[in-house]
Each structure stands twice: as C-alpha cells, then as structure tokens.
C-alpha positions in Angstrom: 128.3 131.4 136.3 124.5 130.7 135.1 121.7 129.5 137.6 120.0 126.8 136.6 116.7 125.8 137.3 115.8 122.0 137.0 113.9 119.1 139.1 114.9 117.6 141.8 116.1 114.4 141.7 116.1 111.8 144.0 119.3 111.8 145.3 119.4 115.3 145.7 116.7 115.4 148.0 118.9 115.4 151.0 120.8 118.2 149.7 118.0 120.9 148.9 115.9 119.9 152.5 119.2 120.9 154.3 119.0 124.2 152.2 115.6 124.8 152.9 116.5 124.3 156.5 119.1 126.6 157.0 116.6 129.1 155.1 114.5 128.4 157.9 116.7 129.0 160.6 119.2 126.4 160.7 117.0 124.0 163.3 117.4 120.5 161.9 114.5 118.4 162.1 114.6 114.7 162.7 115.4 112.3 160.1 111.5 111.2 160.8 110.2 114.6 160.1 112.5 114.1 156.5 111.2 111.4 155.7 107.8 112.4 156.4 108.1 115.5 154.1 109.4 113.5 151.6 106.4 110.6 151.9 104.3 113.7 151.0 106.5 115.3 148.1 106.4 114.5 144.1 109.7 115.2 142.8 108.5 115.8 139.7 106.8 119.1 141.4 110.0 119.9 143.6 112.7 122.7 141.5 115.7 124.1 142.7 117.6 126.3 142.1 121.5 125.5 141.2 124.7 127.8 141.5 127.5 125.7 140.5 127.0 122.6 143.2 125.5 124.9 145.6 121.3 125.1 146.3 120.2 128.9 146.3 116.5 128.1 146.2 113.9 125.8 146.1 110.1 126.0 145.4 107.8 122.7 145.6 104.0 122.2 144.3 102.1 119.6 146.3 99.0 118.5 145.1 95.8 119.1 146.7 92.1 118.9 146.3 90.9 121.5 148.7 87.0 122.4 149.5 85.3 125.4 148.5 82.4 126.7 148.8 79.7 124.2 148.1 81.8 121.4 149.0 83.2 120.9 145.4 87.0 119.6 146.0 89.1 121.7 143.7 92.4 120.7 142.2 94.9 122.9 144.3 98.7 124.0 144.1 100.0 124.1 147.3 102.9 126.0 147.4 105.8 125.0 149.9 109.1 125.1 150.7 110.0 127.9 148.9 113.1 129.7 149.6 116.1 131.8 148.0 119.7 131.7 149.6 121.0 135.3 151.7 123.9 135.4 149.1 121.3 135.2 146.0 118.6 138.1 146.6 117.1 140.8 144.7 118.1 138.5 141.0 114.4 137.8 140.6 115.3 133.9 141.6 112.0 134.0 143.6 109.7 135.7 140.5 111.5 133.1 138.7 110.5 129.9 140.3 107.0 131.8 141.0 106.7 132.1 137.5 107.5 128.6 136.4 105.2 127.3 139.4 102.2 128.7 138.7 102.9 128.1 134.5 103.3 124.3 135.9 100.2 124.3 137.7 98.2 125.8 134.7 99.4 123.5 132.6 97.9 120.4 135.1 94.9 122.1 135.1 95.2 123.1 138.8 92.5 126.4 139.1 93.9 127.9 142.2 97.0 128.0 144.2 97.3 128.3 147.8 100.3 128.9 150.7 101.1 129.9 154.0 103.5 133.0 154.3 106.3 133.1 156.7 107.0 136.6 155.6 103.8 137.9 154.5 104.9 141.0 152.7 106.3 138.6 150.0 103.5 137.2 148.0 101.4 140.0 147.0 102.9 141.0 144.2 102.3 137.6 142.9 98.6 137.6 143.1 98.2 136.1 146.5 95.1 137.0 148.9 94.4 136.4 152.3 91.9 134.2 152.0 91.7 132.4 155.3 92.9 133.2 159.0 93.2 131.5 162.1 92.4 131.4 165.6 94.4 131.3 168.8 93.2 130.8 172.4 95.0 129.7 175.8 92.3 129.0 178.1 93.2 129.7 181.9 90.9 126.6 183.1 91.5 128.0 186.7 89.3 130.6 185.7 87.2 129.8 182.6 84.5 126.7 182.4 82.8 125.4 179.1 79.4 125.6 178.6 78.1 122.3 177.1 74.6 122.3 175.2 72.1 119.6 176.0 73.3 116.2 174.9 77.1 116.6 176.1 76.3 114.4 178.9 75.9 111.4 177.0 78.6 111.4 175.0 81.5 108.7 175.5 85.2 109.4 176.2 88.0 107.5 175.9 91.7 107.5 175.6 93.8 106.2 173.0 96.9 106.2 170.7 96.8 108.6 167.9 97.7 105.7 165.4 95.3 103.0 166.6 92.2 105.7 166.6 93.6 106.9 163.4 91.6 104.8 160.5 88.5 105.9 162.3 89.7 109.8 162.8 90.2 110.2 158.9 87.1 108.9 157.8 85.5 111.9 160.4 87.4 114.3 159.1 86.9 113.0 155.0 83.5 113.7 155.8 84.3 117.1 157.4 86.3 118.5 154.1 83.2 119.6 152.2 81.6 121.1 154.9 84.0 124.1 155.7 85.7 125.8 152.9 89.7 125.3 153.0 90.2 122.2 154.2 92.6 119.8 152.2 91.2 116.0 151.3 93.7 114.0 152.7 96.5 113.1 150.0 98.7 109.8 150.3 101.3 110.1 153.1 99.6 113.4 155.0 98.2 111.4 157.6 101.6 109.7 158.7 102.8 113.0 158.6 100.0 114.9 160.8 100.4 111.9 163.3 104.3 112.3 163.6 105.6 112.6 167.1 109.6 112.4 167.2 110.3 112.9 170.9 113.1 115.6 169.8 110.3 117.9 168.4 107.9 118.0 171.8 109.7 120.6 173.5 108.9 118.9 176.9 105.8 118.0 176.1 104.4 114.0 176.4 103.8 111.9 173.2 100.5 112.7 171.8 97.6 111.4 173.0 93.8 110.9 171.4 90.6 111.6 172.6 87.9 109.7 171.0 84.1 110.9 171.7 81.4 108.7 171.0 77.4 107.5 171.5 76.3 104.5 170.5 79.2 103.0 169.2 79.4 106.0 166.5 82.9 108.0 166.5 81.4 111.7 166.9 84.5 113.7 167.1 88.3 113.3 168.1 91.3 115.5 169.3 94.6 114.8 169.5 96.9 116.6 172.4 99.4 116.6 174.8 100.4 117.6 177.8 103.3 119.8 179.2 103.6 119.4 183.1 105.1 122.2 185.2 105.2 123.1 188.7 105.5 126.4 190.2 106.9 125.8 193.7 104.5 123.1 195.3 101.5 124.1 193.0 101.2 122.0 189.8 101.0 124.6 186.3 100.9 122.0 183.3 99.7 123.1 180.0 97.8 121.0 177.5 98.6 121.3 174.2 95.9 120.5 171.8 97.1 119.5 168.1 93.4 118.7 166.4 90.1 118.8 167.5 87.4 118.2 165.3 83.4 117.0 165.6 80.1 116.6 163.2 77.7 117.5 166.4 77.9 120.4 169.3 77.5 118.1 172.1 80.6 115.9 170.9 82.8 119.1 170.3 82.1 120.7 173.8 82.6 117.4 175.5 85.8 117.0 174.7 86.4 120.6 175.2 85.6 120.3 178.8 87.4 116.9 179.2 90.4 119.1 177.9 90.0 121.8 180.1 89.7 119.6 183.4 93.0 117.4 183.2 94.5 117.1 186.2 97.4 118.8 187.2 96.7 121.4 184.3 95.9 125.1 184.1 95.8 126.4 180.6 95.1 125.0 177.4 96.7 125.8 174.1 94.6 125.5 170.8 96.1 126.7 167.5 94.9 127.5 164.2 90.9 126.8 165.0 89.0 128.2 162.9 88.2 131.9 163.3 84.2 131.0 164.0 85.0 127.9 166.2 82.4 127.1 168.8 85.2 127.9 171.8 84.2 131.7 171.8 80.5 130.3 172.6 81.6 127.6 174.6 83.8 129.2 176.8 82.4 130.9 179.8 85.3 134.1 179.8 86.7 134.6 176.4 88.8 137.5 178.3 90.6 135.1 179.7 91.5 133.0 177.3 93.8 135.4 175.3 92.2 134.9 171.7 94.3 136.0 168.9 93.7 136.0 165.0 96.6 135.2 162.4 96.6 134.9 158.5 96.8 131.6 157.7 96.0 130.6 154.1 96.7 132.8 151.2 95.4 131.8 148.0 95.4 132.9 144.1 93.1 132.0 141.1 95.7 130.2 138.6 92.6 130.1 136.2 89.6 132.9 137.3 87.3 131.3 135.1 87.7 127.5 136.7 88.3 128.7 139.7 85.2 130.9 139.7 82.8 128.2 138.3 84.2 125.6 140.6 82.5 127.1 143.8 78.6 128.1 144.4 77.7 131.2 145.9 75.4 132.2 149.1 72.9 133.9 147.3 71.8 134.5 143.0 74.7 136.4 141.3 75.0 138.0 138.0 78.3 140.2 137.9 80.8 141.4 135.3 84.5 141.4 137.2 87.4 143.4 135.0 90.4 141.3 136.4 93.5 142.6 136.9 96.5 140.2 137.0 100.1 141.4 136.3 101.7 138.2 137.2 99.6 135.7 135.3 98.4 137.8 131.9 95.7 135.1 131.3 93.1 136.2 133.4 93.1 139.5 132.7 90.3 140.7 131.3 86.5 141.0 131.8 84.3 137.9 133.5 81.0 137.5 133.7 80.1 135.6 136.6 76.7 134.1 136.8 75.6 131.4 139.4 74.0 130.8 142.8 73.5 128.2 145.1 73.0 125.8 142.5 76.4 125.9 140.9 78.3 129.1 138.4 79.7 129.5 135.2 82.8 132.1 134.2 83.2 133.4 130.9 85.1 135.7 129.1 82.9 138.9 128.0 82.7 142.2 126.4 80.0 143.6 128.5 80.9 147.0 130.9 82.4 145.9 134.0 80.2 146.2 137.1 83.5 145.7 139.5 86.8 146.2 139.2 89.6 144.2 141.2 93.4 142.7 141.2 94.0 138.8 141.5 94.7 139.2 145.0 91.7 140.7 146.1 89.8 137.7 144.1 91.9 135.4 145.9 91.2 136.8 148.9 87.3 136.6 148.9 87.1 133.3 147.1 86.7 131.3 149.9 84.2 133.2 151.5 85.9 134.1 154.3 86.6 137.9 153.2 84.3 140.4 152.2 84.6 142.0 149.1 82.8 145.1 150.5 85.9 145.0 153.2 88.5 144.6 150.1 86.8 148.3 148.6 87.0 150.1 152.1 90.3 149.0 151.8 90.3 150.4 148.4 91.1 147.0 146.5 87.7 146.6 144.9 86.1 149.1 142.8 82.8 149.8 142.3 81.9 150.6 138.6 78.3 149.6 138.6 76.0 151.2 142.0 74.7 148.0 143.6 76.9 146.2 142.1 79.3 145.5 145.3 76.7 144.6 147.8 75.0 142.2 145.7 78.3 140.2 144.9 79.8 140.5 148.7 76.5 138.7 149.1 76.7 136.0 147.2 80.6 135.7 147.1 80.4 135.2 151.5 79.9 131.8 153.1 78.2 130.9 156.5 81.2 128.9 158.1 84.7 130.4 157.5 87.4 128.7 155.7 89.8 126.7 157.3 93.3 125.2 157.0 93.8 122.4 159.9 97.3 121.7 159.1 99.8 123.6 157.6 102.0 122.4 154.3 
C-alpha cells in the first residue's frame, strides 16, 4: 500500500500525538501536556505519514522568531515531533518528510531551520550542525557557596505563584531575547506551555514556585523552581530543581542563585540547560563540586543562505566569498559573497573565487556565533582557500555571548 504524506486534520491530532508518544518511549503525558502541545502547534504545518489507517511517521514545523547575533528576530522553522515507526525504517520516510518540511520553510520565507535532536547522529545528513550547547550543573550546597557582586544585598526577593508573576516575567524575558542569540520570542501558547506543571509529571517534586528579584519595585530577575524533599536516615537531603533563571543585571542573578543554594532542608541545586557562559561558573566558590556538564542543545541549518547571513550582524568587518555545498537543499549550492560588519550585512551570489569552502552543516553550526569557524576547520569541516580568510571570518562570525535555547520544543 502507498504510504501517504498529508496534513494532520483536527480530528487526527490525538492519533498522531499517540504515535509520537510511542516513538519516544510510550510514557504518555498528562492530558494537560497534550493540550499544551496542541496549543502551540499550527496544524497547517503538521504532517503525518499514513500506511492505511496507521500513523507511521510525523513531522511538525513550529513557527518561531529566533534571535540572531545583532538582535534581529528571524523567522525560523522549528522542526519538532519527528518520528518514523520502527516498522517502517530505512524506507526513506524521514528524508521524504524533511524534504517536504524544508521546501515549505523556503516557500514561507524562513531563512533558518532549527531542531533539538533526540539522536544527534541523524540530522547531519540533512545539513544541520550544532549551533548552541547547554550547561548542566548539580551544586553541592553543603560545600559550595555563591560569591555575590556589589548590589546583591539591595535586591528584594519574594516568592509567588508562577501564574501570578507570569506577565511581569514574560515582559522581562522579552527584553532579554535580543541580547542573546538562539532565544525564541514567545509565540502564542508558549507561556502557558512553559508554566504547565501537572502533578503527574513532577517526579516526586513540589509544585513550581517563582522567585522574584526586585529593586525599588522594578523586576530585575526571576527564577522558577521546585523542591524534591528527601531524608537520608534523619538528615535532610533535599534538592532544589531550577527550571528557569533569568536576570537583567548581575546583582539580581547572584542574589537569586544565593537564595536557591540556601533553602532549608536541601543539600543540592540542579540547574539544567543553562548557557555555556552562564555567570554561575564564576559565582560558585568551587566548580569542581558542582558537576558541570556540557551537552549539545540546538541544531541549525540555513534554509536560505543569502537571507540567513544577511539577517545577522558580525563582530568585525568581513568580506568573504563562501563556497557552500548543500546536498539536501541544492538551491544553497555555490559561491556567496558576504560583506558586512557590526552595522549589518548583505550576501549575494558571486562568480569570484572562493575564500572558504564549507558544507551547510558547518555554516549552521557557526551561524549563531557559538561555534568557531576555526574549530570547524581544525576538524576538517571548513577549508581555507585564500590564506588569512579563515582567521578574519572566524573573528567576524564569533559573538560576545554564547547562543542559548532556554526551553525545548
């Protein structure tokens, strides 16, 4: 029977979602979680593969506006809910869905596509490279303290409900988005999804609380956290689980981190998916007892090389001809002249000789400024054609702050 690829209809949503849940382990999420995913999914961009009446694959493209170096918010296809049934592997079905999804992104004028990978080995062949990493930490608060900068003691801290504080927290988040590449502007439905906290999903932890940091009534930062109580014999040994931690100034960030490491009856603080240049690395008195770990986080690829490269700014003036190979999106193949700097850039096709040669995946990895073109060259993924071009381009593509994806999709 022919396997059909078609848009997901409203009455098919639950069937497709259940198939995705089985593909990711068969642990079904609460009804509220399913409803939240439906709230952020545009069914015009959700597709499934059908073998008769059975769903054997799915592919969703979430409409994002992603921050890039320089602060612009670029229309981006957020690839999500991708799966192929184990009964239908090695039939080219993932390639078929990816082909369809990236073609539609191009038609929609989205210069970028991004995803988070459950299995990193899969997506390199479709031109995706690791554009942002994340830091995880588990702090032994019995042995590790927090150094605070001047002004931290002037910050007023209070604890409230995440839903009550949401409007103010989202306003602060919106201010932060242009300051760090890789952050998505919140689209409708995402705030509700992020705040979702069904008891069935807490894993023995408490309900989430929201810590607010203020000075003279102005919100400077917030943290959403939960507590997982535990006793070892008669000794309290609980964990503070930090879900979000955002601040617009160092003193507020440090004051909140200090508070979180001093909560009664706890002996550790877990922070997941932080920026790799997170201030906590410099504020903790002993990073060796903080179990720092770096993970791949956000994968990116250019859907439209010219539009993507022109959408960001560059740390230094750059004038370079890039010879791009792209075996999956052939329209990106060829030589492109990138000219620009801190004030903006343009990128257009050229017949001039190449300065650097690289595949689309390497360009995606370097795009947000967190992966050095020089490091990619050392791995054999970028080739310098004109002497001196690599150092100049690597300097221009770099960015002062690391890219960061604050929440999954």
